[in-house]
Residue, then its C-alpha position, 0 to 999 in steps of 0.5 A: m500500500l502507498d504511504e499517502t500520509p499528507a505532509d505538513d504544510s505548516a512546517d519547512d515550507p520551501r515556498p518564499r514568503d511575500p515581504e508583505e506577508h508578516d504577523t502585526g499581532g493585531t486584527d484585521d481591519g478589512p470588512p467582517a466576513p458575512r454571515p451565512t444565510p440559513r439556506a447555506v446552513v441547512q445545505s452544509f448539514g445536508m451535505l454533510a450528513a449524506s456524507v457521513l451516511v454513504g461513509v457508514l454504508a460503504v462499510m456496512p456488510a451488504p447482503y449480496a454477492v458480487n462476482g467478476p472476471g477473475p485471474t487467468a493462467d496458462v496451464l502450459g506456462e509455469v508458476d514462479g519458475d516451475p512448469l504449472i503442469e509437471v510430468e515424470g515418466a514420459p517425454t514431454y514437447p514445447s508448445t509455442g500457444e497458450l491454453r488458459l484456465t479462467t477463473i471469477s473472483g467474488v466477494g459476498g460469501p463467509g469470511y469476505p463481505a460485500y460492501l455497497l460500493d462493491v455492489l455499486r461498482g458490480w451493478l455498473s460493470p457489464s462484465s460483473v454480475v450482483r445477486p443476492a447472497e443466499d442465492v450463490y453461497p450455502q447458508g450456515v457454512s464457515r469460509k473454512e469449510i467452503d475452502e475445504s470444500n473446493a480444495g477438495l474438488m480442485v484434487s478430484s478435477q486434477e486426478n480426473a483430468t489426468v485420468a481423462a488425458l491419459t485416456e485419450l492418449g492410448y495409456d492405460v490406467p488400471a483402478t481399483l473400483v471401490v463401492a463408497g456407498t448405495v443409492e437410497g431406494a436401488d436394488a443394490a442398496d440392501k445387496l452391496e456393502e461399502g467396501d466391497v470392490l467391482t471386479a466384473m459385470d455378467g463375467v466381464p472384467l472391470p479392470d478400470y472405470q472405463s470398462l464399467v461405463s462401457r458395460l453400462a452403456e449396454v444395458e438397458p434400466g431395469d436390466t438385472v447384471t450380476l456384479t461380481v466383488t470382492r468382499h472381506s477377501r471372498t469372491v461373491d456374486v451379486p444379481v442387482v437390477t438396474g435403475e434409470r441414470e439421470g440424463g438416461g442410461a442405466q446404473i447399478g446404484v452404488f457410488v464408486d470411489p475409484s483408485f487409479e494406478m497412473p502409468v505416468d506421474v503428474s503433478i498440477n502446481i497451482e494454488g489460491i483457485g479451487g473448485p472444478s472447472a479447470g479440469t477440461m484445460f488442465a487435461l487439455g494441457l497435459v494431451d499438448l505436453l504429451t504429444p509432438e505436435d505443437e497443437a496450439a501453434g501460438q494461438v492464445i486458447a481459454g476455456t472452461g469446463t468440469i471433466d470426469v474420468t470418462g473425458a465428458v466436459g461438464p457445466i460451470g458456473g460465472i461462464r460469462q465473467k470468465l469470457a471477459g476475463a479471457v480476452r482481457d488477458g489476450a485469448s482469441w478462443f474461448l472453449a465453453p461446455e456446450d451445456n452453458c451455450d445458453e449463457v454464452v449467446g449474446h455475451v461474447p466479448d469483441g475479439l472472442r471467438v467461442v467453440s462448443v464442445g462436450t468432450l475432451s476429445e472435442a476439445r482436442e480437435a478444436m485445439v489442432a484446428i484453431g492452430a492450424g487455421e481450419t476453424q471454419d467448421l468449428p461448432t459454436c454456441t447457438a440459440g436454443 
């Protein structure tokens, strides 16, 4: 913070005094100053009261949350002299482009209250949004709890991104599929136990998470499947009637906590950013690093989106603020989750082109097309 303490005008004044300026020790014989009129007095008190009121309101918390564009970071770049993404166990290759993850910054949550001036600035800024705090932040939780949740989501996002990227590049990523719980009301609720390890479905081995997803894609909701599990060192076959997953497809009604055996050691060095929305850009950066081609080829590509271990790109919050942050930091292209397209249409800043993506494979194809200058067929967001 700059030191803005005013200088003392009464001492060591370097300006020369007028020789006619001197203390006489007497009184000023000039005409007396005019007395203020009642109207002037009222106006002065009114201005003083308004100033005090504005000052008080400026330091009083407001029941709003204000979100605006946050910082961006190049996942192909460095943080404090170290690569943001570090890889051991496989060769990496340089890139001349940038792949920038995007964030939002905000006030109004627990531990970071919004004040009147924050709200006024948010209302006046076309790239910010002001909403009631209870619509943005969970009530009854502390800042520590929110930070811990966001940190956990970030760690999960990095693991998902690594699995998705390595799978996209043809690596085998074995996983132990541990049952972490069951869905209430599902047929599996009374048949599978926490700690069971899924090893096969209908006699077909499940060596990784993708195998489980692929097998379920071949099943209709309501079909019965036989799950082979390891329970307390014993092998048990459990028939389970599948249910319907939200969005379509069958599900077995269990929460799976996979434990992955990574064929490549990947670490992501980033602090001060939480949540899952950088997953797609982490995965895309890892794909670029592990391939000899210079896919981005000098282009600045920003983006956002959650990602799961199958490579599916999911929607995020604050897409409009992230678009503004991307163009502010030099991006010409933005990869947006297709499920966010309804929020994108009509809000794309000048100088930025948006590509709609639903999977890591689509994001990779877009990156290659942008680097090659073959962008005429890239899908964009359109009004629904």
